[in-house]
N, C-alpha and C positions, 0 to 999 in steps of 0.2 A: 182111801184118797187119792191117791198113789196111783192105782190102778187107771180110777179116772182122768185121772188128768194126764195120762198119756195114752185117755181112748180118744180124749179131744181132741188133742198134738193129732194126728191122723187128721182125723176129722175135719179139721181150723182149718189146715193144704191143703185139703182136699175143694174148699168150697173156695180159698179165695186163684187157689187153680182151676178152679171151673167158670171163675167170675174172669177172671182174665182169661178162659177159651170165651164166654159169653162176648167182652169186649171186641174185642179179635174179629167176634165172626161180626161182628155188626159191626164194626168199622168196616167187612170185609162190600157186606151184606150195599150200604151208608157210594161206599167209591163207585160197583156199580148204574146203583142209581146217579148219584151223578155224573157219571162218566156217559149212562143213556142222555141224558138232560143236557146233558153239556156236546153231546152233536149239533147241535146247530153252529154251536163254538159264539153268534152271540149270550145265547143262556153261560157263558159256561160258569159268570162269577156267579151272576146269580143260586146257580145249583151245592156250589162252590160252600154260597153263607147259607142257603139253604139245610146244608149237612155237614155247617160250622153246627149252627144249629144245636142242630137233636145233635150232633154228639154232644156241646156241651151238658143238651139237658138230660143225655140221659149218662153220663158223667155226675154230673149236679148232686140229682133226686134217685137219680132210683129206675130212670122209668121205660119202658119199651118206647118204641118203634112201629108205624107200618108204613103200608111204601104211599100207601091215600094221608097220613101225616105230612109224607116228607114234599109231596107236592103241592099240600095246600097252605104252605108253609115254604114251595117256589114260589106259586103263584102271589104268597103275602107282601113278599122280597120286591120281586117286577111292578103290581100292583104300585105299592109305597113310593119309588121313583122309579120313573124308565128309565133312566140316565144310568143305569146300572145298568143297563143293559148296553149300551156302547162306548161307555166313557172307558171300562177298562177296556176292552179291544181295540178303542181306537186313541189310549195310550201307546196298551202296547205295537198296534199299525207303525207309527210318527218312533214312537223307538229302533225299532224294524226300518224303519225307511230311513232315519239317519246311522243306524249300525252299514247296511249295508253301499249310504254312503262311505261313509269311510272303510270299510272293507274296497273297494275302489282303486280307494286313493285322493282320494281330496284331500283338497287342502289343510292340512291342520291334525291330520288323523290322531297324531302321537298324541297331541292336549286333547283332542274328543274323545278319539274313545276309553281309557278314564274313564273320566263324567264319564258315561251311557257305562258303563258299569254300572256306577256307580246308584247313580239315579235307580237305573232300571235293581238293584237288591233293594237302594229303597223303598222304591216302589211295589215289590213282591214282599218285602214284611207290613207293613201300613194296612195292604190291600187283604192278603192275608188275617194281619188282627185283627184288623174289623168287621174280619166276614163274622166272623163265631162272635163281638162284643153288637151287631145288630138283635136289634128286635124289634119288634113291628113299639113299642112307642117310645124308642131312638127314631130319630134325622136320620139319615147319612153323612151331610154336617155335624154335629156331633159326635157320629161316629167316627167319623175319621178324620175327623180332630184330639179324640179320646187315642186311637190308635197313633197315630207320628206321637201322640205324649209316649204316653209308655216304649216309644220303636227306637225308641234317647231312654227315656230315662229304669233301660235294662236291653244292656249293650247288645249282653251275653248271650239274653234270647231269641237277639231277634238274629245270632251267630250263630243260631240253633236254629230257628228255622230256617233261614240261607241253604244249614250242611243240610234236613232237613229234603229240601230244596233239592239240592242238588247231589242226591243219596237216590232221590229218587225219579230226575230223570238218568244218572246214571241202571238204575233197575227195568226200570219202560227203552230205554233203550239195549235191554237182552233179547228179549219177543216181543209181540201185544201184546202176549195172553196175562204179563203180572201189566197192563193199567190198572186198570178196576183194581189191581193193587194196591199202585203208588197214587192212585185219587182218593181212598180209604185210608194211605197214613200220610197222604198229605195234612187233610182234615185233621188227620189224628194229630203229625205235631200241630196244626195254627189252633189245638183245642191245649196241652197241654203248655204244650207253654206258653197264649195267652192264660193261661192257670196261675202259674209262676205269677200276675200280676196282679190282677183284681178275680183271681179265689172260683 
């Protein structure tokens, strides 16, 4: 019996390492798909939503996915609510315009700047959580409400998401070759953190 258990231990470790490597490879694969489908910019959030949903399903059900499955989910996201294309981009542009105004020394810049940072951070966390939680059976309104509630109820997870987003920003700043890796890591971080609250 002792020999048998010693034999099984390395096999179990090998299996765990193999599963983790497979998950890492899937994150890279999804990151590349998300990057390619985000190139029009207006589809960026829909791409993150599609990638997050597939990765969450892959982790929970231990299933694989295909390119066709990814783009089918991407189309489902867009068809379910076309505002998912313009709303996130519109909010980002609005924050960007205000940030430029603050940087140019507009009146009240000292007060507005930290408020903009807080709003931007909150929108980022809620947006990433909503991307993971969305399913074809739920509406975006319910999904965003659930994501907002989770953001408040799980402040540690929200900080982890912000940290992951900042780390991805730093990594992407090193070289453009790492951008596909960053996309995959950001999706993985969103799935992992959201899993703390919703499983």
